[in-house]
N, C-alpha and C positions, 0 to 999 in steps of 0.2 A: 207373729209380726205381719202387718198388712202387706199385700202385694202392690207394687206400683210399676208403671211402665217407664222404662228408660232405654235410650240407646247407649252404646258404650261410652261415648263422650259425656253424656248426661250422668251416667253412673259414676264416672271419675269426678265430675264436678260435685255431685252429691256427697261423695266420701270426703273430698277436700273441704267442702262447706262444713261438714260435721266435725272435722278436725280443727277448725277455727284458726286458720293461719292469720298472722298479723301483717304480713307483706306478701303481695302477689305481683309478679312480673312475668308476663308471658307475651310472646309474639305469635300472631296467628300464621298457621301454615296448613294447607290441605294435607290430610283430612283431620287435622287437630283443631282447626280454627274455632269451631263452636265451643271448645273448652275455654279458650281465652275469652271468647265473647260472653259466655254464660257466667264465668267468674267475674267479669266486669259488671254484668247485670246484678249479680249477687251483692257486690260491694255497693253499687249505686242504689239498690232498693233496701239496703240495711240487713240483708240476710247474713252477710259476713262483715264483721267489724275489722276491716283491714285497710291498709294503704295499697291502692292499685297503682303501680308505676308503669307508665307508658314507656316503652323502650324501642329502639330502632332496629334491634336484631336479637336473635337467640343468644349470641355471645353476650350481649348486654343483659339479657334476661337472667342468665345464670350468674353473671357477675353481681347483679343486684341481689340475687338470692344468697350468694355467698356473704356479702357484706351484712345483709339483714340478719342472717342466721348467726353470724358472729356476735351481733349485738344482743342476742338472746330471744328472738322470736321465731316461731314456726313460719315457714315460707311455703309458697306454692308457685309452680310453673308447669309447663307441659310443652311438648314439641313433637317433631316428626321428621324423618328423612334427612334432607340436606340441612334442616334447622338443627338437628342433633349433631350433624357433622360440623356445622359452624360452632357449636358449643364445645367441641372436642377439647380444646385447650382448658376451658374453665371446668369441664367435667373432671379433669385431672386435679385441678385446684380443689374442687369440692371434696373429692375422696381423700386427697392427700392431707387436707386440713381436718379430716374426720368429721365432716358436717353432714348430719343425717337428713338431707333433702330427699323428699319423696316426689318423683316426677312421672306422671303418665307419659308414655311414649306411644304414639299411634303409628304402628309399623307401616312403612311405605318404602318403595324402591329408592335406591340411590341412582344418581346420574353418572354418565350418559348411557343411553338416550334418556330423555326425560320421561318420567312416568308418575302418575298420581296414585298408583294402586299398590296393593299390599305385597310385600314380602318381608323377610327378616334381615335384609342386608344392612339396614341402618343400625339396629341395635347390636347385631353380631360384630359390626366394625368397632363397637365400643365395649366389647365383652371383657377386655383386659384393662379397662381404665379404673378399676377399683369400685365399681358399683354392683350392688345386688341386682339381680334380674329375675323378675317374675313374668311368666307368659300366660295370659288369660285364655281360657277356652270358651267362656260365655260372658255375657254382660253381667250376670250375677257375680262372677269371679272378679270382674273389674272393681266392683264396689268392695267385695270382701277382702281382696288382696291389697287394695289401697289402704284400707283401715289397718290391716295387719302390718303393712310395710312401715307405718309410722311407729308402731310398737317395736318392731324388730330393729329398724335403723337407729332409733333413738335410745335403745337399750345401752346402758353404760359399758357393757362388755363388747358391744358391736360398733357403734358410732361409724356407720358406713351408709352412704346414700343408696337409694333404691330407684330402679326403673321398673314401673309397672307397665308391661308391654301388652298392647291390644291391637289386633289386626285391623288395619285401615279398611273402612267400609264394611268388611265382613262382620266386625263388631262395633266399630265406632259409629256407624250409621244404621245399625240393626236394632230395631225395637224389640225388647224382650221383657218378660215378666220378671220382676226382681223383688225379693223379700228384703226390706231395709229396716234396720233398727231405728228407734226414735232418736231424736237429737240427744236426749239425756242418756240413753243407753250407749250410744256411740261415744259420747264424751266420757262416760264412766269407763269405757274400755280404752280409749286412746289416751286420755288424760292430758294435762298441760305440758307444754314444752319446757324442758329443763336444760339450760345451757351447760355444756361440759367441755373439757379439753381446751381447745383454743377459743379465745374470745376477744372482742374489742371493748375496752373499758378505759376511759381517760384517767380514772383513778387507780388503775392497776395495769400499767402498760406492758405489753408483750409484742414481740415481733411475730407477724403472721406471714407465712409463705416467703420467708427471707431466703437469701442465697445460702444454701446448705453446704457445709464442707463434706468432703468424702468420708470423714471420720464419723459422720452421723447419718448420712443418707440411707445406707443399707438398713440400719436399725429402725429407721422410721418406716421403711417399706415392710420390714418384718412385723412391726406393730399392726399394719394393715392386714397382713397375712393372718395374724392371730385373730383379728376382728372377724375375718371371713370364717375361720374355723369355728369361732364361737357363734356366729350367725346361724349356722346349721342347727345347733342345739336350741338356741333361742327361738328360731322359727318353729320348731316342733312344739315348744312350750306355748308360744303365742297361738299357734293353730289349735292346740288342744283347748286353750281357754276360750278361743273364739267359738269352737264347736260347742262347748258347754253352755256358753251364753246365748248363742243364736241358732243352734241346731244344725249348723253347716260347718264342717271342719275342712278348711283348705289343706292342701297337701303339697309336698315337694315333688312327688311322682304319683301318678294314678295308674294302678294295675287293672287290666281288664281281660278276663278269661285267659290268664297266663299259666295257671297251675298245671294244665296238661297240654299246653300248646307245643306243636311241632315247629311252627313258624310264627314270627311276631314282627310287627312294625313298631318303631319308636317315632312319635310325632310331637309337635308343639303347636299351641295356639288353636285357632278356630277350626282347622282342618280335622281335628281329632274327633269331632262328632260324626262327621261323614265316615271316618275310618271305623268307628264303632259300628255304624250301620253295616258297613261291608263285612266286618267280622261276624255280626249276627247272621247275615245272609250265608256266609261261607259255613258257619257252624251248622246251619240247617241242611247244608249239602254234605255234611260229614267231614269237612276240612277243619282240622284243629288249629285254628288261627287265634292269635291273641294280639293285644295292644298294650303298649306302655306310653303314657303321656308324661313328658317332662314339664312340670309347672314352675319349678325354680331352677333356672339355669346357672345362676351364680349365687352362692357357691355351688359348684356342680355336685349333685348328689351321687357321686360315684359308687359309694357303698350300697345305697338303696337300689341303684340300677343293677349292680352286679347280683345282688340278692334276688331281685325280681326276675332276672333273665338267665340266671346261671344254669337252668335246666332246659332252656329253649335251644334246640340245635342250630336253627338258622334265624338270623335277625337282620332286618333291614331298617335303616335309619333314613327318615324323610326330612331333608333340609329344604327350607324355603329361602335358601341363600346359596349363592354360587360357589363361594369359597375359592375364588380364582387363585391359581398358582399353588394351592395346597395339595397334599396327597389326597385329602378328603375335605369336604366342607365342614363347618364348625361342629355341628351336633354329632355327625358321624365320627369325627376325630375324637371327641370326648367320650362317646359311647364305646368306641373301639378300645380306647385306653382303659376304660373301666372294666371291660370284659376280657382284657388280655390274660390268657392262661385259664380262662373259665371253660374252654372247650366249645364255645359258640363260634359259628362262622358269621361274620358281620359284613354286611354289604351297604353301600351308600346309594341313596336315591336323591336326585335334585329335581324339583319341579315347583309349580305354583308361583313362578316369578312374575312380578308386576301384575299381581291380581289374577293371573290365569287360574281358573277354577280347577281344583282337584276333585273330580267327581267320584261317586261310589264305584263307577266302572273303572276309573283309573286305579283306585285302591285295590280292586279285585285283580287288576292286571299285575300290580306289584306283588300281591300275595301269590299269584300264579307263578311268577318268576321264582319267588322264594321256595314254593312247593316243588318246582322242577329241580332246584338245587338239593332240597331235602331228599327227594326220591332218586337222586343220582343221575337225572337226565340233563343237568347243566352244571357248569362250574362257575358261572358268573352271571351278572344281571346287566341290564341296560340302565346305566346310572342316570342319564338325563332322559327321563321317561316320557315327557310330554312335548317333545320336539315335533314340529309340523313340517312335513315334506323334507326337502333338502335345505338344512339351515344355512349352508355355505352359499346357496344361490341367492340369499337375501342380501342385497347390497344397496348402499345409498348412492353410489356413483358407478358408472361403467368404466371409468378410466382407472387403471391400476396405478396407484401413487407409489 
């Protein structure tokens, strides 16, 4: 396949274009805006045969997608940060109605204070709303996982919407070389949209999202649970087929130098490439460091993570999300649960909020802390690892309210 140059937002648009949606409704928000703009251009110049609907908010964008999907067409939208937060109500409608919407989400901090830059607090706030979640490490994965997400979400045993998460600016605006299938190859893989489950049809009327009695609500949630369980198996099948067709197999987790590792970090998203570089440097120094990257966060691949890390004595989990008020932030909580009883010591790291860079030096510092624990020189780590100076001295006002 020929190589082309895309930034992350462009790769998302290319995958959506090749999937041939019939209705597009998107509201621009930094750093997602160019997705909405490029999709509009694709409709205007005839590259996508779709109805592009101008909406006044992200809440409306997802509402339009819900209605259109119920009529039997594939839909497209995208969002970021507070736009995703505004969608929250309708995200629950989408998943509860078992509508297989695929939505790129360009990760950006939540407010307050305002920030335009990347962390994972926006999608982590939506992790329990019933959506599959994929976290891309490269621009190539943005294209690959978006195409795969259509197949997985629309599978009759899954019928669960997907968020394809890409780090704001680190991926959304980063130009990288991408191997892309032809339009015909992509269409042969994705295939046409088939309406299933709930639908809107004036000749065959049904209630959609009606007031549900307590005698049925739990069972409907259980159906969603089963869809998630099946999604794990379907994802592996789809990834295998994608690998056979295009020579690149996406994965739920990526293992890197873990077979003999004494210490390992767990990462998500674009930071993982820098972490690999740090592992390589440490290996040259004789430190047995390893890395596990989580690519599919929902459904959470607990079994694969346990298998990958079961022989690593000391594990650190790097969250790009604060997890305020919790015992641990989201990824660390999930990994700790997966490794319960496995004999690993699991520690939590928080950093990279609001686009603060996590350098190779920072990763080496994290590995150094884990090595101290492994060698018995320490019993704990500094969880918030990239704080500057005295964080409590940073105040917006001098008067104590």
